[in-house]
mmCIF file of the protein (N, C-alpha, C, O) and its ligand, coordinates in Angstrom:
data_MODEL
# 
_entry.id   MODEL 
# 
loop_
_entity.id 
_entity.type 
_entity.pdbx_number_of_molecules 
1 polymer     1 
2 non-polymer 1 
# 
_entity_poly.entity_id                      1 
_entity_poly.type                           'polypeptide(L)' 
_entity_poly.nstd_linkage                   no 
_entity_poly.nstd_monomer                   no 
_entity_poly.pdbx_seq_one_letter_code       MAKFMRVKCECGNEQMTSETASTRVKCRVCGKPLVEPKGGKAVVVGGTIVAEMD 
_entity_poly.pdbx_seq_one_letter_code_can   MAKFMRVKCECGNEQMTSETASTRVKCRVCGKPLVEPKGGKAVVVGGTIVAEMD 
_entity_poly.pdbx_strand_id                 A 
# 
loop_
_entity_poly_seq.entity_id 
_entity_poly_seq.num 
_entity_poly_seq.mon_id 
_entity_poly_seq.hetero 
1 1  MET n 
1 2  ALA n 
1 3  LYS n 
1 4  PHE n 
1 5  MET n 
1 6  ARG n 
1 7  VAL n 
1 8  LYS n 
1 9  CYS n 
1 10 GLU n 
1 11 CYS n 
1 12 GLY n 
1 13 ASN n 
1 14 GLU n 
1 15 GLN n 
1 16 MET n 
1 17 THR n 
1 18 SER n 
1 19 GLU n 
1 20 THR n 
1 21 ALA n 
1 22 SER n 
1 23 THR n 
1 24 ARG n 
1 25 VAL n 
1 26 LYS n 
1 27 CYS n 
1 28 ARG n 
1 29 VAL n 
1 30 CYS n 
1 31 GLY n 
1 32 LYS n 
1 33 PRO n 
1 34 LEU n 
1 35 VAL n 
1 36 GLU n 
1 37 PRO n 
1 38 LYS n 
1 39 GLY n 
1 40 GLY n 
1 41 LYS n 
1 42 ALA n 
1 43 VAL n 
1 44 VAL n 
1 45 VAL n 
1 46 GLY n 
1 47 GLY n 
1 48 THR n 
1 49 ILE n 
1 50 VAL n 
1 51 ALA n 
1 52 GLU n 
1 53 MET n 
1 54 ASP n 
# 
loop_
_struct_asym.id 
_struct_asym.entity_id 
A 1 
B 2 
# 
loop_
_chem_comp.id 
_chem_comp.type 
_chem_comp.mon_nstd_flag 
ALA 'L-peptide linking' y 
ARG 'L-peptide linking' y 
ASN 'L-peptide linking' y 
ASP 'L-peptide linking' y 
CYS 'L-peptide linking' y 
GLN 'L-peptide linking' y 
GLU 'L-peptide linking' y 
GLY 'peptide linking'   y 
ILE 'L-peptide linking' y 
LEU 'L-peptide linking' y 
LYS 'L-peptide linking' y 
MET 'L-peptide linking' y 
PHE 'L-peptide linking' y 
PRO 'L-peptide linking' y 
SER 'L-peptide linking' y 
THR 'L-peptide linking' y 
VAL 'L-peptide linking' y 
ZN  non-polymer         . 
# 
_pdbx_entity_nonpoly.entity_id   2 
_pdbx_entity_nonpoly.name        ? 
_pdbx_entity_nonpoly.comp_id     ZN 
# 
_pdbx_nonpoly_scheme.asym_id         B 
_pdbx_nonpoly_scheme.entity_id       2 
_pdbx_nonpoly_scheme.mon_id          ZN 
_pdbx_nonpoly_scheme.ndb_seq_num     1 
_pdbx_nonpoly_scheme.pdb_seq_num     101 
_pdbx_nonpoly_scheme.auth_seq_num    101 
_pdbx_nonpoly_scheme.pdb_mon_id      ZN 
_pdbx_nonpoly_scheme.auth_mon_id     ZN 
_pdbx_nonpoly_scheme.pdb_strand_id   A 
_pdbx_nonpoly_scheme.pdb_ins_code    . 
# 
loop_
_atom_site.group_PDB 
_atom_site.id 
_atom_site.type_symbol 
_atom_site.label_atom_id 
_atom_site.label_alt_id 
_atom_site.label_comp_id 
_atom_site.label_asym_id 
_atom_site.label_entity_id 
_atom_site.label_seq_id 
_atom_site.pdbx_PDB_ins_code 
_atom_site.Cartn_x 
_atom_site.Cartn_y 
_atom_site.Cartn_z 
_atom_site.occupancy 
_atom_site.B_iso_or_equiv 
_atom_site.pdbx_formal_charge 
_atom_site.auth_seq_id 
_atom_site.auth_comp_id 
_atom_site.auth_asym_id 
_atom_site.auth_atom_id 
_atom_site.pdbx_PDB_model_num 
ATOM   1   N  N  . MET A 1 1  ? -11.586 -16.856 -14.274 1.00 0.00 ? 1   MET A N  1 
ATOM   2   C  CA . MET A 1 1  ? -10.748 -16.679 -15.519 1.00 0.00 ? 1   MET A CA 1 
ATOM   3   C  C  . MET A 1 1  ? -9.389  -16.250 -15.022 1.00 0.00 ? 1   MET A C  1 
ATOM   4   O  O  . MET A 1 1  ? -9.301  -15.384 -14.152 1.00 0.00 ? 1   MET A O  1 
ATOM   5   N  N  . ALA A 1 2  ? -8.368  -16.809 -15.529 1.00 0.00 ? 2   ALA A N  1 
ATOM   6   C  CA . ALA A 1 2  ? -7.151  -16.612 -15.238 1.00 0.00 ? 2   ALA A CA 1 
ATOM   7   C  C  . ALA A 1 2  ? -6.605  -15.561 -16.258 1.00 0.00 ? 2   ALA A C  1 
ATOM   8   O  O  . ALA A 1 2  ? -6.832  -15.638 -17.466 1.00 0.00 ? 2   ALA A O  1 
ATOM   9   N  N  . LYS A 1 3  ? -5.938  -14.670 -15.728 1.00 0.00 ? 3   LYS A N  1 
ATOM   10  C  CA . LYS A 1 3  ? -5.292  -13.593 -16.497 1.00 0.00 ? 3   LYS A CA 1 
ATOM   11  C  C  . LYS A 1 3  ? -3.849  -13.590 -16.201 1.00 0.00 ? 3   LYS A C  1 
ATOM   12  O  O  . LYS A 1 3  ? -3.509  -13.744 -15.028 1.00 0.00 ? 3   LYS A O  1 
ATOM   13  N  N  . PHE A 1 4  ? -2.926  -13.429 -17.151 1.00 0.00 ? 4   PHE A N  1 
ATOM   14  C  CA . PHE A 1 4  ? -1.598  -13.431 -17.003 1.00 0.00 ? 4   PHE A CA 1 
ATOM   15  C  C  . PHE A 1 4  ? -0.923  -12.260 -17.306 1.00 0.00 ? 4   PHE A C  1 
ATOM   16  O  O  . PHE A 1 4  ? -1.351  -11.574 -18.234 1.00 0.00 ? 4   PHE A O  1 
ATOM   17  N  N  . MET A 1 5  ? 0.299   -11.825 -16.533 1.00 0.00 ? 5   MET A N  1 
ATOM   18  C  CA . MET A 1 5  ? 0.896   -10.659 -16.950 1.00 0.00 ? 5   MET A CA 1 
ATOM   19  C  C  . MET A 1 5  ? 2.461   -11.014 -16.986 1.00 0.00 ? 5   MET A C  1 
ATOM   20  O  O  . MET A 1 5  ? 2.881   -11.958 -16.316 1.00 0.00 ? 5   MET A O  1 
ATOM   21  N  N  . ARG A 1 6  ? 3.182   -10.356 -17.660 1.00 0.00 ? 6   ARG A N  1 
ATOM   22  C  CA . ARG A 1 6  ? 4.607   -10.495 -17.809 1.00 0.00 ? 6   ARG A CA 1 
ATOM   23  C  C  . ARG A 1 6  ? 5.377   -9.344  -17.030 1.00 0.00 ? 6   ARG A C  1 
ATOM   24  O  O  . ARG A 1 6  ? 5.279   -8.185  -17.435 1.00 0.00 ? 6   ARG A O  1 
ATOM   25  N  N  . VAL A 1 7  ? 6.129   -9.651  -15.934 1.00 0.00 ? 7   VAL A N  1 
ATOM   26  C  CA . VAL A 1 7  ? 6.627   -8.795  -15.163 1.00 0.00 ? 7   VAL A CA 1 
ATOM   27  C  C  . VAL A 1 7  ? 8.160   -8.508  -15.365 1.00 0.00 ? 7   VAL A C  1 
ATOM   28  O  O  . VAL A 1 7  ? 8.937   -9.458  -15.466 1.00 0.00 ? 7   VAL A O  1 
ATOM   29  N  N  . LYS A 1 8  ? 8.547   -7.372  -15.418 1.00 0.00 ? 8   LYS A N  1 
ATOM   30  C  CA . LYS A 1 8  ? 10.012  -7.256  -15.506 1.00 0.00 ? 8   LYS A CA 1 
ATOM   31  C  C  . LYS A 1 8  ? 10.562  -6.565  -14.326 1.00 0.00 ? 8   LYS A C  1 
ATOM   32  O  O  . LYS A 1 8  ? 10.092  -5.519  -13.879 1.00 0.00 ? 8   LYS A O  1 
ATOM   33  N  N  . CYS A 1 9  ? 11.571  -7.188  -13.841 1.00 0.00 ? 9   CYS A N  1 
ATOM   34  C  CA . CYS A 1 9  ? 12.318  -7.133  -12.647 1.00 0.00 ? 9   CYS A CA 1 
ATOM   35  C  C  . CYS A 1 9  ? 13.354  -5.946  -12.836 1.00 0.00 ? 9   CYS A C  1 
ATOM   36  O  O  . CYS A 1 9  ? 13.879  -5.900  -13.949 1.00 0.00 ? 9   CYS A O  1 
ATOM   37  N  N  . GLU A 1 10 ? 13.672  -5.114  -12.044 1.00 0.00 ? 10  GLU A N  1 
ATOM   38  C  CA . GLU A 1 10 ? 14.854  -4.069  -12.030 1.00 0.00 ? 10  GLU A CA 1 
ATOM   39  C  C  . GLU A 1 10 ? 15.929  -4.686  -12.653 1.00 0.00 ? 10  GLU A C  1 
ATOM   40  O  O  . GLU A 1 10 ? 16.527  -4.049  -13.520 1.00 0.00 ? 10  GLU A O  1 
ATOM   41  N  N  . CYS A 1 11 ? 16.372  -6.093  -12.300 1.00 0.00 ? 11  CYS A N  1 
ATOM   42  C  CA . CYS A 1 11 ? 17.438  -6.605  -12.572 1.00 0.00 ? 11  CYS A CA 1 
ATOM   43  C  C  . CYS A 1 11 ? 17.327  -7.035  -14.272 1.00 0.00 ? 11  CYS A C  1 
ATOM   44  O  O  . CYS A 1 11 ? 18.336  -7.428  -14.856 1.00 0.00 ? 11  CYS A O  1 
ATOM   45  N  N  . GLY A 1 12 ? 16.310  -6.941  -14.815 1.00 0.00 ? 12  GLY A N  1 
ATOM   46  C  CA . GLY A 1 12 ? 16.218  -7.182  -16.342 1.00 0.00 ? 12  GLY A CA 1 
ATOM   47  C  C  . GLY A 1 12 ? 15.561  -8.486  -16.547 1.00 0.00 ? 12  GLY A C  1 
ATOM   48  O  O  . GLY A 1 12 ? 15.326  -8.880  -17.689 1.00 0.00 ? 12  GLY A O  1 
ATOM   49  N  N  . ASN A 1 13 ? 15.232  -9.224  -15.435 1.00 0.00 ? 13  ASN A N  1 
ATOM   50  C  CA . ASN A 1 13 ? 14.647  -10.601 -15.578 1.00 0.00 ? 13  ASN A CA 1 
ATOM   51  C  C  . ASN A 1 13 ? 13.119  -10.292 -15.873 1.00 0.00 ? 13  ASN A C  1 
ATOM   52  O  O  . ASN A 1 13 ? 12.505  -9.388  -15.306 1.00 0.00 ? 13  ASN A O  1 
ATOM   53  N  N  . GLU A 1 14 ? 12.480  -11.290 -16.990 1.00 0.00 ? 14  GLU A N  1 
ATOM   54  C  CA . GLU A 1 14 ? 11.063  -11.026 -16.965 1.00 0.00 ? 14  GLU A CA 1 
ATOM   55  C  C  . GLU A 1 14 ? 10.520  -12.418 -16.626 1.00 0.00 ? 14  GLU A C  1 
ATOM   56  O  O  . GLU A 1 14 ? 11.150  -13.407 -16.999 1.00 0.00 ? 14  GLU A O  1 
ATOM   57  N  N  . GLN A 1 15 ? 9.303   -12.547 -15.889 1.00 0.00 ? 15  GLN A N  1 
ATOM   58  C  CA . GLN A 1 15 ? 8.786   -13.564 -15.962 1.00 0.00 ? 15  GLN A CA 1 
ATOM   59  C  C  . GLN A 1 15 ? 7.110   -13.635 -15.975 1.00 0.00 ? 15  GLN A C  1 
ATOM   60  O  O  . GLN A 1 15 ? 6.482   -12.590 -15.802 1.00 0.00 ? 15  GLN A O  1 
ATOM   61  N  N  . MET A 1 16 ? 6.592   -14.572 -16.130 1.00 0.00 ? 16  MET A N  1 
ATOM   62  C  CA . MET A 1 16 ? 4.953   -14.648 -16.020 1.00 0.00 ? 16  MET A CA 1 
ATOM   63  C  C  . MET A 1 16 ? 4.379   -14.792 -14.636 1.00 0.00 ? 16  MET A C  1 
ATOM   64  O  O  . MET A 1 16 ? 4.836   -15.546 -13.777 1.00 0.00 ? 16  MET A O  1 
ATOM   65  N  N  . THR A 1 17 ? 3.499   -14.126 -14.517 1.00 0.00 ? 17  THR A N  1 
ATOM   66  C  CA . THR A 1 17 ? 2.731   -14.415 -13.396 1.00 0.00 ? 17  THR A CA 1 
ATOM   67  C  C  . THR A 1 17 ? 1.306   -14.302 -13.324 1.00 0.00 ? 17  THR A C  1 
ATOM   68  O  O  . THR A 1 17 ? 0.827   -13.544 -14.168 1.00 0.00 ? 17  THR A O  1 
ATOM   69  N  N  . SER A 1 18 ? 0.465   -14.878 -12.504 1.00 0.00 ? 18  SER A N  1 
ATOM   70  C  CA . SER A 1 18 ? -1.177  -14.725 -12.705 1.00 0.00 ? 18  SER A CA 1 
ATOM   71  C  C  . SER A 1 18 ? -1.425  -13.466 -12.134 1.00 0.00 ? 18  SER A C  1 
ATOM   72  O  O  . SER A 1 18 ? -0.727  -13.043 -11.212 1.00 0.00 ? 18  SER A O  1 
ATOM   73  N  N  . GLU A 1 19 ? -2.521  -12.729 -12.690 1.00 0.00 ? 19  GLU A N  1 
ATOM   74  C  CA . GLU A 1 19 ? -3.052  -11.612 -11.827 1.00 0.00 ? 19  GLU A CA 1 
ATOM   75  C  C  . GLU A 1 19 ? -4.057  -12.074 -10.657 1.00 0.00 ? 19  GLU A C  1 
ATOM   76  O  O  . GLU A 1 19 ? -4.751  -11.308 -9.989  1.00 0.00 ? 19  GLU A O  1 
ATOM   77  N  N  . THR A 1 20 ? -4.009  -13.267 -10.556 1.00 0.00 ? 20  THR A N  1 
ATOM   78  C  CA . THR A 1 20 ? -4.831  -13.610 -9.490  1.00 0.00 ? 20  THR A CA 1 
ATOM   79  C  C  . THR A 1 20 ? -4.041  -14.546 -8.672  1.00 0.00 ? 20  THR A C  1 
ATOM   80  O  O  . THR A 1 20 ? -4.586  -15.472 -8.072  1.00 0.00 ? 20  THR A O  1 
ATOM   81  N  N  . ALA A 1 21 ? -2.768  -14.330 -8.630  1.00 0.00 ? 21  ALA A N  1 
ATOM   82  C  CA . ALA A 1 21 ? -1.727  -15.110 -7.636  1.00 0.00 ? 21  ALA A CA 1 
ATOM   83  C  C  . ALA A 1 21 ? -2.134  -14.900 -6.196  1.00 0.00 ? 21  ALA A C  1 
ATOM   84  O  O  . ALA A 1 21 ? -2.384  -13.800 -5.703  1.00 0.00 ? 21  ALA A O  1 
ATOM   85  N  N  . SER A 1 22 ? -2.179  -16.141 -5.528  1.00 0.00 ? 22  SER A N  1 
ATOM   86  C  CA . SER A 1 22 ? -2.464  -16.133 -4.142  1.00 0.00 ? 22  SER A CA 1 
ATOM   87  C  C  . SER A 1 22 ? -1.291  -16.113 -3.098  1.00 0.00 ? 22  SER A C  1 
ATOM   88  O  O  . SER A 1 22 ? -1.436  -16.104 -1.875  1.00 0.00 ? 22  SER A O  1 
ATOM   89  N  N  . THR A 1 23 ? -0.059  -16.106 -3.816  1.00 0.00 ? 23  THR A N  1 
ATOM   90  C  CA . THR A 1 23 ? 1.133   -16.138 -3.101  1.00 0.00 ? 23  THR A CA 1 
ATOM   91  C  C  . THR A 1 23 ? 2.134   -15.099 -3.622  1.00 0.00 ? 23  THR A C  1 
ATOM   92  O  O  . THR A 1 23 ? 2.027   -14.587 -4.736  1.00 0.00 ? 23  THR A O  1 
ATOM   93  N  N  . ARG A 1 24 ? 3.100   -14.821 -2.760  1.00 0.00 ? 24  ARG A N  1 
ATOM   94  C  CA . ARG A 1 24 ? 4.108   -13.785 -3.104  1.00 0.00 ? 24  ARG A CA 1 
ATOM   95  C  C  . ARG A 1 24 ? 4.869   -14.298 -4.263  1.00 0.00 ? 24  ARG A C  1 
ATOM   96  O  O  . ARG A 1 24 ? 5.165   -15.492 -4.210  1.00 0.00 ? 24  ARG A O  1 
ATOM   97  N  N  . VAL A 1 25 ? 5.257   -13.597 -5.343  1.00 0.00 ? 25  VAL A N  1 
ATOM   98  C  CA . VAL A 1 25 ? 6.020   -13.915 -6.232  1.00 0.00 ? 25  VAL A CA 1 
ATOM   99  C  C  . VAL A 1 25 ? 7.315   -13.203 -6.351  1.00 0.00 ? 25  VAL A C  1 
ATOM   100 O  O  . VAL A 1 25 ? 7.392   -12.000 -6.604  1.00 0.00 ? 25  VAL A O  1 
ATOM   101 N  N  . LYS A 1 26 ? 8.370   -14.019 -6.150  1.00 0.00 ? 26  LYS A N  1 
ATOM   102 C  CA . LYS A 1 26 ? 9.928   -13.286 -6.119  1.00 0.00 ? 26  LYS A CA 1 
ATOM   103 C  C  . LYS A 1 26 ? 10.379  -13.446 -7.511  1.00 0.00 ? 26  LYS A C  1 
ATOM   104 O  O  . LYS A 1 26 ? 9.881   -14.282 -8.265  1.00 0.00 ? 26  LYS A O  1 
ATOM   105 N  N  . CYS A 1 27 ? 11.446  -12.535 -7.891  1.00 0.00 ? 27  CYS A N  1 
ATOM   106 C  CA . CYS A 1 27 ? 12.114  -12.616 -8.975  1.00 0.00 ? 27  CYS A CA 1 
ATOM   107 C  C  . CYS A 1 27 ? 13.205  -13.926 -8.866  1.00 0.00 ? 27  CYS A C  1 
ATOM   108 O  O  . CYS A 1 27 ? 14.014  -14.073 -7.951  1.00 0.00 ? 27  CYS A O  1 
ATOM   109 N  N  . ARG A 1 28 ? 13.044  -14.723 -9.884  1.00 0.00 ? 28  ARG A N  1 
ATOM   110 C  CA . ARG A 1 28 ? 13.780  -16.082 -9.843  1.00 0.00 ? 28  ARG A CA 1 
ATOM   111 C  C  . ARG A 1 28 ? 15.101  -15.889 -10.057 1.00 0.00 ? 28  ARG A C  1 
ATOM   112 O  O  . ARG A 1 28 ? 15.826  -16.873 -9.911  1.00 0.00 ? 28  ARG A O  1 
ATOM   113 N  N  . VAL A 1 29 ? 15.698  -14.625 -10.438 1.00 0.00 ? 29  VAL A N  1 
ATOM   114 C  CA . VAL A 1 29 ? 16.972  -14.519 -10.602 1.00 0.00 ? 29  VAL A CA 1 
ATOM   115 C  C  . VAL A 1 29 ? 17.729  -13.631 -9.264  1.00 0.00 ? 29  VAL A C  1 
ATOM   116 O  O  . VAL A 1 29 ? 18.779  -13.997 -8.736  1.00 0.00 ? 29  VAL A O  1 
ATOM   117 N  N  . CYS A 1 30 ? 17.012  -12.509 -8.897  1.00 0.00 ? 30  CYS A N  1 
ATOM   118 C  CA . CYS A 1 30 ? 17.541  -11.762 -7.848  1.00 0.00 ? 30  CYS A CA 1 
ATOM   119 C  C  . CYS A 1 30 ? 16.935  -11.995 -6.357  1.00 0.00 ? 30  CYS A C  1 
ATOM   120 O  O  . CYS A 1 30 ? 17.467  -11.686 -5.291  1.00 0.00 ? 30  CYS A O  1 
ATOM   121 N  N  . GLY A 1 31 ? 15.690  -12.617 -6.567  1.00 0.00 ? 31  GLY A N  1 
ATOM   122 C  CA . GLY A 1 31 ? 14.992  -12.761 -5.470  1.00 0.00 ? 31  GLY A CA 1 
ATOM   123 C  C  . GLY A 1 31 ? 14.061  -11.609 -4.592  1.00 0.00 ? 31  GLY A C  1 
ATOM   124 O  O  . GLY A 1 31 ? 13.489  -11.678 -3.504  1.00 0.00 ? 31  GLY A O  1 
ATOM   125 N  N  . LYS A 1 32 ? 14.176  -10.705 -5.438  1.00 0.00 ? 32  LYS A N  1 
ATOM   126 C  CA . LYS A 1 32 ? 13.301  -9.398  -5.096  1.00 0.00 ? 32  LYS A CA 1 
ATOM   127 C  C  . LYS A 1 32 ? 11.928  -9.663  -5.341  1.00 0.00 ? 32  LYS A C  1 
ATOM   128 O  O  . LYS A 1 32 ? 11.500  -10.148 -6.388  1.00 0.00 ? 32  LYS A O  1 
ATOM   129 N  N  . PRO A 1 33 ? 11.155  -9.292  -4.225  1.00 0.00 ? 33  PRO A N  1 
ATOM   130 C  CA . PRO A 1 33 ? 9.508   -9.455  -4.490  1.00 0.00 ? 33  PRO A CA 1 
ATOM   131 C  C  . PRO A 1 33 ? 8.942   -8.771  -5.476  1.00 0.00 ? 33  PRO A C  1 
ATOM   132 O  O  . PRO A 1 33 ? 9.123   -7.553  -5.458  1.00 0.00 ? 33  PRO A O  1 
ATOM   133 N  N  . LEU A 1 34 ? 8.193   -9.308  -6.483  1.00 0.00 ? 34  LEU A N  1 
ATOM   134 C  CA . LEU A 1 34 ? 7.724   -8.504  -7.601  1.00 0.00 ? 34  LEU A CA 1 
ATOM   135 C  C  . LEU A 1 34 ? 6.085   -8.572  -7.479  1.00 0.00 ? 34  LEU A C  1 
ATOM   136 O  O  . LEU A 1 34 ? 5.498   -7.642  -8.032  1.00 0.00 ? 34  LEU A O  1 
ATOM   137 N  N  . VAL A 1 35 ? 5.374   -9.444  -6.900  1.00 0.00 ? 35  VAL A N  1 
ATOM   138 C  CA . VAL A 1 35 ? 3.982   -9.403  -6.694  1.00 0.00 ? 35  VAL A CA 1 
ATOM   139 C  C  . VAL A 1 35 ? 3.573   -9.912  -5.462  1.00 0.00 ? 35  VAL A C  1 
ATOM   140 O  O  . VAL A 1 35 ? 4.074   -10.926 -4.974  1.00 0.00 ? 35  VAL A O  1 
ATOM   141 N  N  . GLU A 1 36 ? 2.581   -9.181  -4.869  1.00 0.00 ? 36  GLU A N  1 
ATOM   142 C  CA . GLU A 1 36 ? 1.904   -9.800  -3.751  1.00 0.00 ? 36  GLU A CA 1 
ATOM   143 C  C  . GLU A 1 36 ? 0.429   -9.941  -3.816  1.00 0.00 ? 36  GLU A C  1 
ATOM   144 O  O  . GLU A 1 36 ? -0.181  -9.253  -4.634  1.00 0.00 ? 36  GLU A O  1 
ATOM   145 N  N  . PRO A 1 37 ? -0.157  -10.697 -3.100  1.00 0.00 ? 37  PRO A N  1 
ATOM   146 C  CA . PRO A 1 37 ? -1.654  -10.843 -3.181  1.00 0.00 ? 37  PRO A CA 1 
ATOM   147 C  C  . PRO A 1 37 ? -2.150  -9.859  -2.204  1.00 0.00 ? 37  PRO A C  1 
ATOM   148 O  O  . PRO A 1 37 ? -1.692  -9.637  -1.083  1.00 0.00 ? 37  PRO A O  1 
ATOM   149 N  N  . LYS A 1 38 ? -3.360  -9.183  -2.912  1.00 0.00 ? 38  LYS A N  1 
ATOM   150 C  CA . LYS A 1 38 ? -4.048  -7.849  -2.023  1.00 0.00 ? 38  LYS A CA 1 
ATOM   151 C  C  . LYS A 1 38 ? -5.395  -8.284  -2.380  1.00 0.00 ? 38  LYS A C  1 
ATOM   152 O  O  . LYS A 1 38 ? -5.696  -8.386  -3.569  1.00 0.00 ? 38  LYS A O  1 
ATOM   153 N  N  . GLY A 1 39 ? -6.192  -8.537  -1.496  1.00 0.00 ? 39  GLY A N  1 
ATOM   154 C  CA . GLY A 1 39 ? -7.645  -8.733  -1.865  1.00 0.00 ? 39  GLY A CA 1 
ATOM   155 C  C  . GLY A 1 39 ? -8.053  -9.309  -2.963  1.00 0.00 ? 39  GLY A C  1 
ATOM   156 O  O  . GLY A 1 39 ? -8.807  -8.835  -3.812  1.00 0.00 ? 39  GLY A O  1 
ATOM   157 N  N  . GLY A 1 40 ? -7.386  -10.673 -2.938  1.00 0.00 ? 40  GLY A N  1 
ATOM   158 C  CA . GLY A 1 40 ? -7.705  -11.448 -4.284  1.00 0.00 ? 40  GLY A CA 1 
ATOM   159 C  C  . GLY A 1 40 ? -6.940  -11.118 -5.526  1.00 0.00 ? 40  GLY A C  1 
ATOM   160 O  O  . GLY A 1 40 ? -6.941  -11.887 -6.487  1.00 0.00 ? 40  GLY A O  1 
ATOM   161 N  N  . LYS A 1 41 ? -6.379  -10.149 -5.520  1.00 0.00 ? 41  LYS A N  1 
ATOM   162 C  CA . LYS A 1 41 ? -5.967  -9.935  -6.765  1.00 0.00 ? 41  LYS A CA 1 
ATOM   163 C  C  . LYS A 1 41 ? -4.259  -9.487  -6.598  1.00 0.00 ? 41  LYS A C  1 
ATOM   164 O  O  . LYS A 1 41 ? -3.890  -8.989  -5.534  1.00 0.00 ? 41  LYS A O  1 
ATOM   165 N  N  . ALA A 1 42 ? -3.474  -9.665  -7.504  1.00 0.00 ? 42  ALA A N  1 
ATOM   166 C  CA . ALA A 1 42 ? -2.166  -9.731  -7.528  1.00 0.00 ? 42  ALA A CA 1 
ATOM   167 C  C  . ALA A 1 42 ? -1.634  -8.244  -7.768  1.00 0.00 ? 42  ALA A C  1 
ATOM   168 O  O  . ALA A 1 42 ? -1.799  -7.669  -8.844  1.00 0.00 ? 42  ALA A O  1 
ATOM   169 N  N  . VAL A 1 43 ? -1.021  -7.706  -6.742  1.00 0.00 ? 43  VAL A N  1 
ATOM   170 C  CA . VAL A 1 43 ? -0.452  -6.339  -6.828  1.00 0.00 ? 43  VAL A CA 1 
ATOM   171 C  C  . VAL A 1 43 ? 1.012   -6.356  -7.274  1.00 0.00 ? 43  VAL A C  1 
ATOM   172 O  O  . VAL A 1 43 ? 1.661   -7.264  -6.753  1.00 0.00 ? 43  VAL A O  1 
ATOM   173 N  N  . VAL A 1 44 ? 1.699   -5.545  -8.137  1.00 0.00 ? 44  VAL A N  1 
ATOM   174 C  CA . VAL A 1 44 ? 2.977   -5.637  -8.570  1.00 0.00 ? 44  VAL A CA 1 
ATOM   175 C  C  . VAL A 1 44 ? 3.729   -4.628  -7.585  1.00 0.00 ? 44  VAL A C  1 
ATOM   176 O  O  . VAL A 1 44 ? 3.501   -3.419  -7.629  1.00 0.00 ? 44  VAL A O  1 
ATOM   177 N  N  . VAL A 1 45 ? 4.495   -5.108  -6.836  1.00 0.00 ? 45  VAL A N  1 
ATOM   178 C  CA . VAL A 1 45 ? 5.299   -4.203  -6.064  1.00 0.00 ? 45  VAL A CA 1 
ATOM   179 C  C  . VAL A 1 45 ? 6.599   -3.889  -6.259  1.00 0.00 ? 45  VAL A C  1 
ATOM   180 O  O  . VAL A 1 45 ? 7.182   -3.040  -5.585  1.00 0.00 ? 45  VAL A O  1 
ATOM   181 N  N  . GLY A 1 46 ? 7.220   -4.669  -7.351  1.00 0.00 ? 46  GLY A N  1 
ATOM   182 C  CA . GLY A 1 46 ? 8.499   -4.409  -7.846  1.00 0.00 ? 46  GLY A CA 1 
ATOM   183 C  C  . GLY A 1 46 ? 8.577   -4.531  -9.332  1.00 0.00 ? 46  GLY A C  1 
ATOM   184 O  O  . GLY A 1 46 ? 7.801   -5.239  -9.974  1.00 0.00 ? 46  GLY A O  1 
ATOM   185 N  N  . GLY A 1 47 ? 9.582   -3.785  -9.886  1.00 0.00 ? 47  GLY A N  1 
ATOM   186 C  CA . GLY A 1 47 ? 9.637   -4.076  -11.295 1.00 0.00 ? 47  GLY A CA 1 
ATOM   187 C  C  . GLY A 1 47 ? 8.306   -3.319  -12.129 1.00 0.00 ? 47  GLY A C  1 
ATOM   188 O  O  . GLY A 1 47 ? 7.583   -2.433  -11.673 1.00 0.00 ? 47  GLY A O  1 
ATOM   189 N  N  . THR A 1 48 ? 8.236   -3.896  -13.349 1.00 0.00 ? 48  THR A N  1 
ATOM   190 C  CA . THR A 1 48 ? 6.944   -3.043  -14.189 1.00 0.00 ? 48  THR A CA 1 
ATOM   191 C  C  . THR A 1 48 ? 6.385   -4.216  -15.075 1.00 0.00 ? 48  THR A C  1 
ATOM   192 O  O  . THR A 1 48 ? 7.041   -5.128  -15.578 1.00 0.00 ? 48  THR A O  1 
ATOM   193 N  N  . ILE A 1 49 ? 5.041   -3.998  -15.157 1.00 0.00 ? 49  ILE A N  1 
ATOM   194 C  CA . ILE A 1 49 ? 4.246   -4.973  -16.185 1.00 0.00 ? 49  ILE A CA 1 
ATOM   195 C  C  . ILE A 1 49 ? 4.793   -4.729  -17.592 1.00 0.00 ? 49  ILE A C  1 
ATOM   196 O  O  . ILE A 1 49 ? 4.858   -3.522  -17.828 1.00 0.00 ? 49  ILE A O  1 
ATOM   197 N  N  . VAL A 1 50 ? 5.170   -5.437  -18.511 1.00 0.00 ? 50  VAL A N  1 
ATOM   198 C  CA . VAL A 1 50 ? 5.365   -5.289  -19.597 1.00 0.00 ? 50  VAL A CA 1 
ATOM   199 C  C  . VAL A 1 50 ? 4.277   -5.701  -20.604 1.00 0.00 ? 50  VAL A C  1 
ATOM   200 O  O  . VAL A 1 50 ? 4.135   -5.049  -21.638 1.00 0.00 ? 50  VAL A O  1 
ATOM   201 N  N  . ALA A 1 51 ? 3.584   -6.659  -20.354 1.00 0.00 ? 51  ALA A N  1 
ATOM   202 C  CA . ALA A 1 51 ? 2.574   -7.242  -21.017 1.00 0.00 ? 51  ALA A CA 1 
ATOM   203 C  C  . ALA A 1 51 ? 1.472   -7.947  -20.403 1.00 0.00 ? 51  ALA A C  1 
ATOM   204 O  O  . ALA A 1 51 ? 1.834   -8.758  -19.550 1.00 0.00 ? 51  ALA A O  1 
ATOM   205 N  N  . GLU A 1 52 ? 0.120   -7.855  -20.617 1.00 0.00 ? 52  GLU A N  1 
ATOM   206 C  CA . GLU A 1 52 ? -0.799  -8.623  -20.145 1.00 0.00 ? 52  GLU A CA 1 
ATOM   207 C  C  . GLU A 1 52 ? -1.635  -9.367  -21.066 1.00 0.00 ? 52  GLU A C  1 
ATOM   208 O  O  . GLU A 1 52 ? -2.065  -8.755  -22.043 1.00 0.00 ? 52  GLU A O  1 
ATOM   209 N  N  . MET A 1 53 ? -1.966  -10.710 -20.898 1.00 0.00 ? 53  MET A N  1 
ATOM   210 C  CA . MET A 1 53 ? -2.744  -11.370 -21.727 1.00 0.00 ? 53  MET A CA 1 
ATOM   211 C  C  . MET A 1 53 ? -3.629  -12.350 -20.963 1.00 0.00 ? 53  MET A C  1 
ATOM   212 O  O  . MET A 1 53 ? -3.306  -12.814 -19.870 1.00 0.00 ? 53  MET A O  1 
ATOM   213 N  N  . ASP A 1 54 ? -4.866  -12.665 -21.659 1.00 0.00 ? 54  ASP A N  1 
ATOM   214 C  CA . ASP A 1 54 ? -5.847  -13.531 -21.038 1.00 0.00 ? 54  ASP A CA 1 
ATOM   215 C  C  . ASP A 1 54 ? -5.371  -14.763 -21.104 1.00 0.00 ? 54  ASP A C  1 
ATOM   216 O  O  . ASP A 1 54 ? -6.020  -15.701 -20.641 1.00 0.00 ? 54  ASP A O  1 
HETATM 217 ZN ZN . ZN  B 2 .  ? 15.254  -9.518  -10.340 1.00 0.00 2 101 ZN  A ZN 1 
# 
């Protein structure tokens, strides 16, 4: 089951990512790492989660 979340970067950009992302996700505006895979689950390492959805 894919679950998605919207992550807001410190630069103000918001983008969607999967909670099961298996690759590192970077902000498409400033390039800061937002999400890293850990143990099969995506961990937010930069910015904040503003919404979660199924
Ligand atoms: Zn950014």
